[in-house]
C-alpha positions as CSV (number, residue, x, y, z in Angstrom):
1,X,28.0,84.3,115.2
2,X,25.4,87.2,114.9
3,X,22.2,87.0,112.8
4,X,20.4,90.3,112.0
5,X,17.1,90.0,110.3
6,X,14.5,92.9,109.3
7,X,11.0,93.1,109.1
8,X,9.0,95.3,106.7
9,X,6.1,97.3,108.1
10,X,3.4,95.2,106.9
11,X,5.3,92.0,107.0
12,X,4.6,88.8,108.9
13,X,8.3,87.3,108.8
14,X,11.6,88.8,108.8
15,X,14.3,88.6,106.2
16,X,17.4,87.7,106.8
17,X,20.1,90.5,106.4
18,X,23.2,88.8,107.1
19,X,25.7,87.2,109.2
20,X,28.3,89.1,111.7
21,X,31.3,87.9,113.5
22,X,31.0,91.2,116.1
23,X,27.6,92.4,117.6
24,X,28.8,96.0,116.7
25,X,29.2,95.3,113.2
26,X,25.6,93.9,113.1
27,X,24.2,96.7,115.2
28,X,25.7,99.5,112.6
29,X,24.3,97.6,109.8
30,X,20.9,97.6,112.0
31,X,21.1,101.2,112.2
32,X,21.8,101.8,108.9
33,X,18.8,99.6,107.7
34,X,16.5,101.7,110.3
35,X,18.0,105.2,108.8
36,X,16.7,104.2,105.3
37,X,13.3,103.2,106.6
38,X,12.5,104.0,109.9
39,X,9.3,101.8,110.0
40,X,11.3,98.5,109.9
41,X,11.5,96.6,113.0
42,X,15.0,94.4,113.5
43,X,16.4,91.6,115.4
44,X,20.1,90.4,116.2
45,X,20.3,86.9,117.3
46,X,23.5,85.0,118.6
47,X,24.1,81.3,117.9
48,X,26.7,79.3,119.4
49,X,26.5,76.8,116.7
50,X,24.4,74.4,118.6
51,X,21.5,72.7,116.6
52,X,18.2,71.2,118.3
53,X,17.0,67.8,117.8
54,X,15.3,68.8,114.5
55,X,18.6,70.0,113.2
56,X,17.5,73.7,113.6
57,X,20.1,76.0,114.7
58,X,19.7,77.4,118.0
59,X,19.7,81.2,118.5
60,X,19.2,83.5,121.4
61,X,17.5,87.0,120.5
62,X,20.3,89.9,121.9
63,X,18.7,92.8,120.7
64,X,15.2,94.1,119.1
65,X,14.4,97.4,117.8
C-alpha cells in the first residue's frame, strides 16, 4: 500500500491525499496535483502493514518531490 501526502508552500505538515495499491497510481496522482499547483511538495510512502510499539503504522519513504 502506498500513501500520498502533499504539503502546501507555506504549510508545516503534509495532508494525506489517499492510499493506492500501485506505485504508478500514486505517482500519477502526485503528478496531477503538481500540475494544478507547481509550488506544492509531495511524498509517497510505502507500508507493509507493520506497526511500532505505539500502534503507529510504519512507513518507508519511496519518493519525494
